[in-house]
C-alpha positions as CSV (number, residue, x, y, z in Angstrom):
1,M,79.1,76.0,147.6
2,F,79.7,78.4,144.0
3,H,77.9,80.4,142.2
4,D,79.3,79.3,139.0
5,Y,80.7,76.9,138.5
6,A,83.3,73.7,140.0
7,T,85.4,71.9,138.6
8,L,87.1,68.0,139.2
9,E,89.7,68.9,141.0
10,I,87.9,71.2,143.3
11,I,85.3,68.4,144.3
12,E,87.7,65.6,144.8
13,F,89.7,67.9,146.8
14,I,86.7,69.0,149.0
15,T,84.9,65.8,149.3
16,N,87.9,63.8,150.0
17,R,86.4,60.3,147.7
18,D,87.6,58.6,144.7
19,T,87.7,60.2,141.3
20,F,85.5,57.6,139.7
21,E,83.4,57.4,142.5
22,I,83.2,61.2,142.2
23,L,82.4,60.5,138.4
24,S,79.3,58.0,138.8
25,L,77.9,60.2,140.8
26,L,77.9,63.4,139.0
27,D,76.8,61.2,136.2
28,E,73.8,60.3,138.3
29,L,73.1,63.8,138.7
30,K,73.7,65.1,134.9
31,A,71.0,61.8,134.0
32,Q,68.5,63.9,136.0
33,T,69.3,66.9,134.5
34,L,70.6,68.5,137.6
35,I,73.7,69.2,136.6
36,K,75.6,69.8,133.4
37,E,79.1,69.3,132.7
38,T,81.1,71.7,130.1
39,V,84.9,72.0,129.2
40,S,86.1,75.4,129.1
41,D,90.3,76.9,129.5
42,N,91.0,73.2,129.6
43,E,89.2,72.4,132.9
44,I,86.1,70.2,133.1
45,R,83.1,71.8,134.6
46,F,80.1,70.9,136.7
47,Q,77.2,73.5,137.4
48,F,73.4,73.3,138.5
49,C,71.2,73.8,135.5
50,H,68.8,76.1,137.6
51,N,70.2,78.3,140.0
52,K,66.9,78.2,142.2
53,M,68.0,74.1,142.6
54,Q,71.5,74.9,143.3
55,E,69.8,78.0,146.3
56,F,67.7,75.3,147.6
57,V,70.6,72.4,147.7
58,H,72.7,74.4,149.9
59,S,70.4,75.7,152.3
60,Q,69.7,72.0,152.8
61,L,73.0,71.7,154.3
62,S,73.6,71.2,158.0
63,P,75.0,74.7,159.5
64,S,78.7,72.6,160.4
65,K,78.5,70.7,156.5
66,R,78.0,73.7,155.1
67,R,81.1,75.5,157.5
68,L,83.3,72.8,156.1
69,L,82.7,72.7,153.0
70,H,83.1,76.2,152.5
71,R,86.2,75.9,154.9
72,R,87.6,73.0,152.3
73,A,86.7,75.0,149.1
74,A,88.9,78.4,150.7
75,D,91.9,75.9,151.4
76,Y,91.8,74.5,148.1
77,M,91.4,78.3,146.3
78,V,94.5,79.5,148.7
79,Q,96.8,76.6,147.2
80,S,95.5,76.4,144.3
81,P,97.7,77.6,141.0
82,Y,94.8,80.1,139.4
83,P,96.1,84.0,139.4
84,R,95.1,86.0,142.1
85,T,92.7,88.4,140.2
86,G,89.8,90.3,141.4
87,Y,87.5,87.4,141.5
88,W,90.4,85.1,142.6
89,Y,89.9,87.2,145.8
90,E,86.4,87.9,145.6
91,K,85.9,83.8,145.7
92,I,87.9,83.4,148.9
93,I,86.6,85.5,150.9
94,Y,83.5,84.7,150.2
95,H,83.9,80.9,151.0
96,Y,86.2,81.7,154.4
97,T,83.1,84.8,155.1
98,L,80.8,81.3,155.1
99,C,82.3,79.3,156.7
100,G,83.5,82.1,159.4
101,D,86.8,82.4,160.0
102,E,87.1,86.2,160.7
103,P,91.0,86.4,160.5
104,S,91.2,85.3,157.3
105,I,88.3,87.2,155.5
106,L,90.3,90.3,157.1
107,K,93.4,88.7,155.8
108,Y,92.4,88.6,151.9
109,K,90.5,91.8,152.5
110,I,93.9,93.4,152.6
111,L,96.0,91.5,150.3
112,K,93.2,92.2,147.8
113,L,93.8,96.1,148.1
114,E,97.4,95.8,148.1
115,A,96.9,93.6,144.7
116,F,95.2,96.3,143.6
117,S,97.9,98.5,145.1
118,A,100.5,96.8,142.9
119,S,99.0,97.6,140.0
120,S,97.2,100.8,140.1
121,L,99.6,102.9,142.4
122,D,103.2,101.1,141.3
123,L,104.8,103.1,138.8
124,Y,106.1,100.3,137.1
125,P,104.5,97.3,137.7
126,I,105.2,93.8,137.6
127,L,102.9,92.3,134.5
128,T,100.5,89.8,136.2
129,P,97.3,88.9,136.1
130,S,96.0,91.6,139.1
131,V,92.8,92.9,140.3
132,E,90.6,95.8,138.5
133,N,93.0,98.0,137.8
134,Q,89.8,101.4,138.5
135,E,90.9,102.8,141.0
136,P,88.7,104.0,144.2
137,A,87.8,107.5,145.4
138,Q,90.6,109.0,148.1
139,Q,87.9,109.4,150.2
140,I,86.4,105.3,150.0
141,L,90.6,104.0,150.0
142,T,90.5,106.5,153.3
143,S,88.1,105.6,154.9
144,T,88.4,101.4,154.2
145,F,91.6,101.6,155.7
146,E,89.9,102.8,158.6
147,H,88.0,100.3,158.6
148,L,90.2,97.3,158.3
149,Q,92.4,99.2,161.1
150,T,88.9,99.2,163.7
151,Q,88.5,95.5,162.4
152,L,92.0,94.1,163.5
153,C,91.7,96.0,166.5
154,Q,89.1,94.4,167.0
155,L,89.9,91.2,165.8
156,F,92.8,90.8,168.2
157,Q,90.3,91.8,171.0
158,K,88.2,88.5,170.0
159,F,91.6,86.3,169.8
160,P,94.4,87.3,171.5
161,N,95.7,84.7,171.0
162,A,95.0,83.2,167.0
163,G,98.8,84.5,166.8
164,G,99.6,86.2,162.3
165,Y,98.6,89.6,163.5
166,S,102.0,91.2,163.4
167,E,101.6,89.8,159.3
168,L,98.3,91.7,159.2
169,E,99.5,95.2,160.6
170,A,102.2,94.8,158.2
171,H,100.7,94.4,155.2
172,L,98.2,97.0,156.2
173,L,100.6,99.4,157.0
174,Y,102.3,98.6,153.7
175,L,99.2,99.4,152.0
176,M,98.5,102.5,153.4
177,G,102.0,103.8,153.6
178,K,102.0,103.4,150.2
179,Y,99.3,104.7,148.9
180,Y,99.4,108.2,151.1
181,I,103.4,108.4,149.4
182,S,102.0,108.3,145.5
183,Q,99.7,110.6,146.0
184,G,101.6,112.7,148.5
185,I,99.8,113.0,152.0
186,Y,103.2,113.0,153.3
187,A,101.7,113.2,156.8
188,K,100.7,109.4,156.6
189,G,102.6,107.7,154.0
190,P,106.2,107.5,155.2
191,S,105.4,106.9,159.1
192,A,103.4,104.3,158.4
193,I,106.3,102.3,156.1
194,R,108.8,103.8,159.5
195,Q,106.2,102.3,161.9
196,I,106.3,98.9,160.0
197,L,110.1,99.4,160.0
198,S,110.9,100.1,163.3
199,Q,108.4,97.5,165.4
200,N,107.1,95.2,163.4
201,E,108.0,91.9,163.8
202,Y,106.5,90.1,160.5
203,A,108.8,92.8,158.5
204,Q,112.1,91.5,160.3
205,A,111.2,88.1,160.0
206,H,111.2,88.9,155.8
207,P,113.6,90.5,153.9
208,Q,112.2,90.8,150.9
209,F,109.4,92.3,152.8
210,Y,110.8,94.3,154.4
211,I,113.0,95.6,151.1
212,Q,109.5,96.5,150.0
213,C,109.4,98.9,152.8
214,L,112.3,100.7,152.4
215,R,111.8,101.1,148.2
216,Q,108.3,102.8,149.9
217,L,110.9,105.5,151.0
218,T,113.2,105.3,148.5
219,F,109.9,106.6,146.3
220,Y,109.4,109.1,148.8
221,G,112.6,110.8,148.5
222,I,112.6,110.2,144.2
223,Q,109.2,112.4,144.9
224,I,110.2,115.4,147.1
225,W,114.1,115.0,145.2
226,D,115.3,113.7,148.8
227,T,119.4,111.8,147.5
228,R,120.0,111.5,151.0
229,L,117.0,109.5,152.1
230,M,117.2,107.3,148.3
231,R,121.2,106.6,148.9
232,Q,120.9,105.4,152.2
233,N,117.8,103.0,151.5
234,I,118.3,101.7,148.3
235,S,122.0,101.0,150.5
236,Q,120.3,99.0,152.7
237,C,118.3,96.8,150.0
238,M,121.5,96.9,148.4
239,E,123.3,94.5,151.4
240,L,120.3,92.6,151.7
241,E,119.7,91.4,148.4
242,E,123.2,90.7,148.2
243,V,122.8,88.8,151.4
244,H,119.8,86.9,150.4
245,H,120.4,86.8,146.6
246,L,116.9,88.3,145.2
247,D,118.6,88.3,142.1
248,I,115.4,90.5,140.5
249,D,115.2,93.0,143.5
250,Y,118.6,93.4,143.0
251,A,117.8,94.8,139.4
252,I,115.3,96.8,140.4
253,E,117.6,98.4,142.8
254,C,120.3,99.1,140.4
255,R,117.8,100.9,138.5
256,L,117.3,103.1,141.5
257,K,120.1,103.5,141.9
258,G,121.0,104.2,138.2
259,L,118.1,106.9,138.7
260,L,120.1,108.5,142.2
261,L,122.8,108.8,140.3
262,S,121.4,110.6,137.5
263,M,119.5,113.3,139.6
264,E,123.2,113.6,141.6
265,G,124.8,114.4,137.9
266,S,126.6,111.2,138.0
267,Y,125.5,110.4,134.4
268,D,128.5,107.5,133.4
269,D,127.6,105.8,136.7
270,A,124.5,106.2,136.4
271,E,124.1,104.6,132.8
272,D,126.6,102.2,134.3
273,Y,123.7,100.7,136.7
274,L,121.0,101.4,134.3
275,M,122.6,99.1,132.3
276,K,123.5,96.6,135.0
277,A,119.8,96.3,135.8
278,I,118.5,95.9,132.3
279,S,120.6,92.7,132.5
280,G,118.9,91.6,135.6
281,F,115.7,91.7,134.3
282,K,116.5,90.3,130.9
283,M,118.4,86.8,132.8
284,S,115.9,84.6,131.1
285,P,113.2,85.0,128.5
286,L,110.2,84.7,131.3
287,K,111.5,87.4,133.3
288,S,111.9,89.9,130.6
289,Q,108.6,89.6,129.6
290,I,107.2,89.9,133.2
291,Y,109.6,93.0,133.9
292,A,109.0,94.5,130.4
293,L,108.2,98.1,132.8
294,N,110.8,97.4,134.8
295,I,113.2,98.1,131.3
296,A,111.5,100.2,130.0
297,A,112.1,102.4,132.8
298,C,115.6,102.1,132.5
299,Y,115.5,103.4,129.2
300,N,113.4,106.0,130.3
301,Y,115.5,107.3,132.7
302,L,119.0,106.4,130.1
303,G,116.6,108.6,128.1
304,E,116.4,111.2,130.6
305,L,120.4,111.3,132.0
306,H,121.1,112.1,127.9
307,R,118.2,114.9,128.1
308,K,120.3,116.8,130.8
309,R,123.4,116.9,129.1
310,Q,121.3,118.1,126.0
311,N,122.2,114.7,123.5
312,F,118.9,114.9,122.8
313,S,118.5,113.4,119.4
314,S,120.2,110.1,121.9
315,A,117.8,110.8,124.4
316,I,114.4,110.5,122.2
317,E,115.8,107.2,121.1
318,Y,115.6,105.9,124.2
319,Y,112.7,107.4,125.0
320,L,110.6,105.8,122.3
321,K,112.2,102.3,123.0
322,A,110.7,102.8,126.9
323,V,107.3,103.3,124.2
324,R,108.1,100.3,122.2
325,I,109.0,97.9,124.6
326,C,105.6,98.6,126.6
327,T,103.1,98.5,123.2
328,K,105.1,95.1,121.9
329,R,104.0,94.0,125.3
330,R,100.3,96.0,125.4
331,C,100.9,97.8,128.9
332,L,100.0,100.7,129.5
333,I,102.5,103.3,128.5
334,S,103.8,105.3,131.7
335,P,102.8,109.4,131.3
336,T,106.4,110.1,132.6
337,F,107.7,108.0,129.0
338,Y,105.2,110.8,126.8
339,T,106.1,114.1,129.3
340,N,109.7,113.4,128.3
341,L,109.4,112.6,125.1
342,S,108.0,116.2,125.1
343,K,110.8,117.6,126.5
344,A,113.2,116.5,124.3
345,Y,110.9,117.0,121.0
346,L,110.9,120.7,122.2
347,A,114.1,121.1,123.3
348,S,114.9,120.2,119.6
349,G,112.6,122.9,118.3
350,M,110.1,119.9,116.9
351,E,107.3,121.4,118.8
352,Q,104.8,119.5,116.7
353,A,106.1,116.0,118.1
354,G,106.2,117.5,121.4
355,Q,102.8,119.1,121.3
356,V,101.4,115.8,120.6
357,M,103.2,113.6,123.2
358,L,102.3,116.3,125.6
359,M,98.2,115.9,125.2
360,S,99.1,112.0,124.8
361,A,100.7,111.7,128.5
362,N,97.8,114.3,129.8
363,E,95.4,112.0,128.8
364,L,96.6,109.5,130.5
365,Y,97.3,111.4,133.8
366,D,93.7,112.2,133.1
367,N,92.7,108.5,133.7
368,S,95.2,107.7,136.8
369,S,96.3,108.5,140.0
370,A,99.9,109.3,139.7
371,L,101.8,112.5,140.3
372,M,105.3,112.3,138.9
373,G,105.6,114.3,135.7
374,R,101.6,115.8,135.9
375,A,102.9,119.4,137.1
376,C,105.4,119.3,134.4
377,A,103.0,118.2,131.7
378,K,100.3,120.5,132.7
379,S,101.9,123.4,132.9
380,C,103.4,123.2,129.6
381,L,100.2,122.5,127.8
382,S,98.9,124.8,129.4
383,R,101.6,127.4,127.3
384,I,100.5,125.8,124.1
385,K,96.9,126.2,124.6
386,A,97.2,129.8,125.5
387,D,99.5,130.0,122.4
388,M,96.5,128.6,120.4
389,G,94.2,130.8,122.4
390,N,92.6,128.1,124.0
391,W,92.3,130.5,127.2
392,D,89.9,128.6,129.1
393,S,91.9,124.9,128.1
394,A,94.8,127.2,129.5
395,V,93.4,127.8,132.8
396,Q,92.3,124.9,133.2
397,L,95.5,122.8,133.3
398,L,97.5,125.5,134.7
399,S,95.1,125.2,137.7
400,E,95.3,121.2,137.3
401,A,99.2,122.0,137.5
402,K,99.4,123.6,140.9
403,E,97.0,122.0,143.5
404,C,99.7,118.6,142.2
405,A,102.4,120.0,141.9
406,A,102.0,121.4,145.6
407,R,101.0,117.7,146.5
408,L,104.2,116.3,145.5
409,A,106.6,119.0,146.4
410,S,109.4,118.2,144.1
411,P,111.8,120.9,143.8
412,Y,111.8,120.6,139.7
413,E,108.4,120.2,139.2
414,S,107.6,123.2,141.4
415,G,110.6,124.8,139.4
416,I,109.4,124.2,135.9
417,L,105.7,125.3,137.2
418,A,106.9,128.6,138.3
419,L,109.1,128.6,134.6
420,N,105.5,127.8,132.8
421,Q,103.9,130.6,134.8
422,A,106.3,132.9,134.0
423,A,106.2,132.5,130.4
424,L,102.2,132.6,130.7
425,L,102.0,136.1,132.2
426,S,105.0,137.2,129.9
427,D,103.8,136.3,126.3
428,H,100.0,136.7,127.1
429,P,99.5,139.8,129.4
430,G,96.2,140.7,130.7
431,K,95.1,137.1,130.4
432,F,96.3,134.9,133.2
433,E,97.1,137.9,136.1
434,G,93.5,136.8,137.8
435,V,94.5,133.5,137.9
436,I,98.4,133.6,138.5
437,D,99.2,135.3,142.2
438,S,102.4,136.3,141.5
439,S,104.4,139.1,139.0
440,V,107.2,137.4,136.4
441,S,110.2,138.4,138.2
442,K,108.7,136.9,141.6
443,L,108.3,133.6,139.8
444,C,111.6,133.6,138.0
445,Q,113.1,134.3,141.4
446,E,111.6,131.1,142.4
447,S,112.2,128.9,139.6
448,R,115.9,129.7,140.3
449,G,115.5,129.0,143.5
450,F,114.3,125.1,143.0
451,L,116.1,124.3,140.4
452,A,119.8,125.8,140.0
453,N,121.2,123.7,142.5
454,L,119.8,120.1,140.2
455,P,122.1,118.9,138.1
456,G,121.3,119.2,134.0
457,C,118.3,121.8,134.5
458,Y,118.9,123.6,131.1
459,E,115.4,124.6,131.1
460,L,117.0,127.5,133.6
461,E,118.2,129.1,129.6
462,E,114.4,129.8,129.5
463,L,114.3,132.0,132.1
464,A,116.9,134.4,130.0
465,R,114.1,135.7,128.3
466,F,112.0,136.8,131.1
467,A,114.2,138.0,134.0
468,P,117.5,138.1,133.3
469,A,119.7,136.4,136.3
470,P,121.3,138.8,139.5
């Protein structure tokens, strides 16, 4: 039944027998050295002494009994308190496979992928045990989505009256939308989320899931700097959260509202919402631990609004506070924290500290799929490498920056990229003409076009060094 071990609780649940009777039978098997008993993590565990014996016993079960036992094992796993790790999902899919429950197999395949997305695709994930953090390649994920969609259609045709299809479709579309938006594949991501919001019965009946879908469109708005879309979705989420008393979701929305107001230049109001979000996350010690990255994100956004006001020393303090929270919780630091911290250091004339932060950010970006801040970090680091005479590295970083800026489609990051390209052409004549297909004057014009209407873009001042404003 189990590849590794079975706990006493599982055996009780599956066999539905008296505990003393079970222990007596287990003692007999131990006396024959067929099984052994161990204690680990405060659990009493039983396992076969030899794999061949385990395989033999399993093969001797009748098909009907084998299916029944695996069904009960799966049922136990579903209601168990075990953390939903990758191992947990693999075990439950294994049991449902051997009891022939096709709808449940598909359900937990989707939920496993969704759990991966929560730990790997969220910019500031909730700190809970999760599936492995190693991200599959885009081609593998895309083919997986297609395969799961095909399975869902086939399942509906095979069992049209089984029910639960709306839920499976909702989770699959959410997963697809979330992934495609995070990777800048906007032709597919937003439409998948909008399909859920407009047509899916499960989403309509589950407010918290509906909010999660709306929030993906908010993230889309953040990436492309569409503050109107952000405001629309944040307002709708806040209304639902107040009606349904979803306090933590409301705190997340306050964080996003603070970011929105900062992007619009309403810095005092932004600060109020960010502090309100921090208070919401700290309502209890447990929640403040679980939502540590969300709290750190608030301090990062506080750093951003101070940086935009050119209060660089205050900005540095807030960024460092965000980093310290992550360090204390031993969780991965978001590369955007280091990227933003580097901007404040460099603007303050602390070039060495800024370079160190950029190199740390670049290393994190190279080991993740995060797009936010990547073009800024890599194009700025390209300038530093060029100043050092490391031309190959400068060209490689610039190439990567151009690729991800095109995908993200953020006017801010595109503007900073154009500025940094203008600096490379101006400061290093003859070194980048074959790499940068434009002129200094055109790049300055392009940068102004992207940044002029965005509040707090003091970086525009540097353009005067290359080409005076018209």
